[in-house]
C-alpha positions as CSV (number, residue, x, y, z in Angstrom):
1,M,0.0,0.0,0.0
2,R,2.8,2.4,0.8
3,S,4.5,1.7,-2.5
4,G,1.3,2.7,-4.3
5,L,1.4,6.1,-2.5
6,I,5.1,6.5,-3.4
7,M,4.4,5.7,-7.0
8,K,1.5,8.3,-7.2
9,R,3.8,11.0,-5.8
10,Y,6.6,10.0,-8.1
11,L,4.1,10.2,-11.1
12,L,2.9,13.6,-10.0
13,L,6.4,14.9,-9.7
14,I,7.3,13.7,-13.2
15,I,4.1,15.3,-14.6
16,S,4.8,18.6,-13.0
17,I,8.4,18.6,-14.2
18,V,7.3,17.9,-17.7
19,L,4.3,20.3,-17.8
20,V,5.6,23.4,-15.9
21,P,7.8,24.7,-18.7
22,F,4.8,24.5,-21.0
23,S,2.2,26.0,-18.6
24,S,2.4,29.4,-20.2
25,T,1.0,28.1,-23.4
26,F,-2.2,27.1,-21.6
27,A,-3.2,30.7,-20.9
28,G,-4.9,30.9,-24.3
29,E,-5.3,33.9,-26.6
30,A,-6.1,37.4,-25.6
31,D,-9.8,38.3,-26.1
32,V,-11.3,41.8,-26.5
33,I,-14.5,41.7,-24.4
34,R,-15.6,45.4,-24.4
35,V,-15.0,48.6,-26.3
36,K,-16.1,52.1,-25.6
37,V,-15.3,54.6,-28.3
38,S,-15.8,58.4,-28.3
39,Q,-14.9,61.1,-30.8
40,Q,-12.6,63.8,-29.4
41,S,-12.9,67.6,-30.1
42,N,-10.1,67.5,-32.7
43,G,-11.9,64.8,-34.7
44,S,-9.8,61.9,-33.6
45,F,-11.1,59.0,-31.5
46,R,-10.5,57.6,-28.0
47,F,-10.8,53.9,-27.4
48,D,-11.3,52.3,-24.0
49,V,-10.7,48.6,-24.5
50,T,-11.3,45.7,-22.0
51,V,-9.1,42.7,-22.6
52,R,-9.3,39.3,-20.9
53,H,-6.2,37.0,-20.9
54,A,-4.9,34.5,-18.4
55,D,-1.6,36.3,-18.0
56,T,0.9,34.0,-16.3
57,G,3.8,36.5,-16.0
58,W,6.4,38.0,-18.2
59,K,6.7,35.0,-20.5
60,H,3.0,35.0,-21.4
61,Y,0.8,38.0,-21.2
62,A,-1.5,40.3,-23.3
63,D,1.1,42.8,-24.6
64,K,-1.0,45.0,-26.9
65,W,-4.2,45.8,-28.7
66,D,-4.8,47.4,-32.1
67,V,-7.5,49.4,-33.9
68,V,-7.6,48.1,-37.5
69,D,-9.7,48.9,-40.5
70,E,-11.5,46.2,-42.5
71,A,-8.5,45.7,-44.8
72,G,-6.3,45.0,-41.8
73,N,-4.4,48.3,-41.8
74,V,-3.4,49.3,-38.2
75,L,-4.8,52.7,-37.3
76,G,-3.6,52.7,-33.7
77,T,-1.8,50.4,-31.2
78,R,-1.9,50.4,-27.4
79,V,1.2,48.7,-26.1
80,L,0.8,46.9,-22.7
81,Y,4.1,47.1,-20.9
82,H,3.6,44.5,-18.2
83,P,1.5,41.5,-17.3
84,H,-1.9,41.9,-15.6
85,V,-1.9,38.6,-13.6
86,D,-4.0,39.9,-10.8
87,E,-6.2,42.3,-12.8
88,Q,-8.5,40.4,-15.1
89,P,-10.2,41.6,-17.2
90,F,-8.4,45.0,-17.5
91,T,-9.2,48.2,-19.4
92,R,-6.7,50.5,-21.0
93,S,-7.3,53.5,-23.2
94,L,-5.8,55.0,-26.4
95,G,-6.6,58.5,-27.6
96,N,-5.8,60.6,-30.6
97,V,-6.5,57.8,-33.1
98,K,-6.9,59.5,-36.4
99,I,-9.3,57.6,-38.7
100,P,-10.0,58.7,-42.2
101,E,-13.5,60.0,-43.0
102,N,-14.3,57.1,-45.4
103,I,-13.9,54.5,-42.6
104,N,-17.0,53.9,-40.6
105,K,-16.1,50.6,-39.0
106,V,-13.0,49.4,-37.2
107,I,-12.0,46.1,-35.5
108,I,-10.3,45.9,-32.1
109,R,-8.0,42.9,-31.8
110,A,-5.7,41.9,-28.9
111,H,-2.3,40.3,-29.0
112,D,-0.4,38.1,-26.5
113,S,3.3,37.4,-26.3
114,V,2.9,33.6,-27.0
115,H,0.0,33.2,-29.5
116,G,0.1,36.6,-31.2
117,Y,-3.4,37.5,-32.6
118,G,-6.3,35.1,-32.7
119,G,-8.5,35.7,-29.7
120,K,-12.0,37.3,-29.9
121,T,-12.2,40.7,-31.6
122,K,-14.9,43.4,-31.5
123,E,-16.2,45.4,-34.5
124,V,-17.1,49.0,-33.7
125,I,-19.3,51.3,-35.9
126,L,-17.9,54.9,-35.6
127,K,-20.5,57.6,-34.9
128,R,-19.3,60.9,-36.3
């Protein structure tokens, strides 16, 4: 009976040694879950974007989000300079985003340091 317990502990130790280096890949992709947009007095736009990502630390965290047009052209980027392990979801803002008059819809996408782009995005219709 004691040898069974020792074997289980040994197996758990082996599993943790094998899986810990890869645990950051299990955090998944960064998802945009909410966007608030407002036009500023100079005609540019301000975006308040809420992102959810299971940040695990410096090796795997949501590191930016972009405002892009339908063709994929980046109109603005908010760089996230540190992990938000204990602050999920989190909201960050980006102002003074200049968007050409002929663009009425933008897409907000998030990026993480392991998977890149690929999580949930949000489309926003601009009210001018």
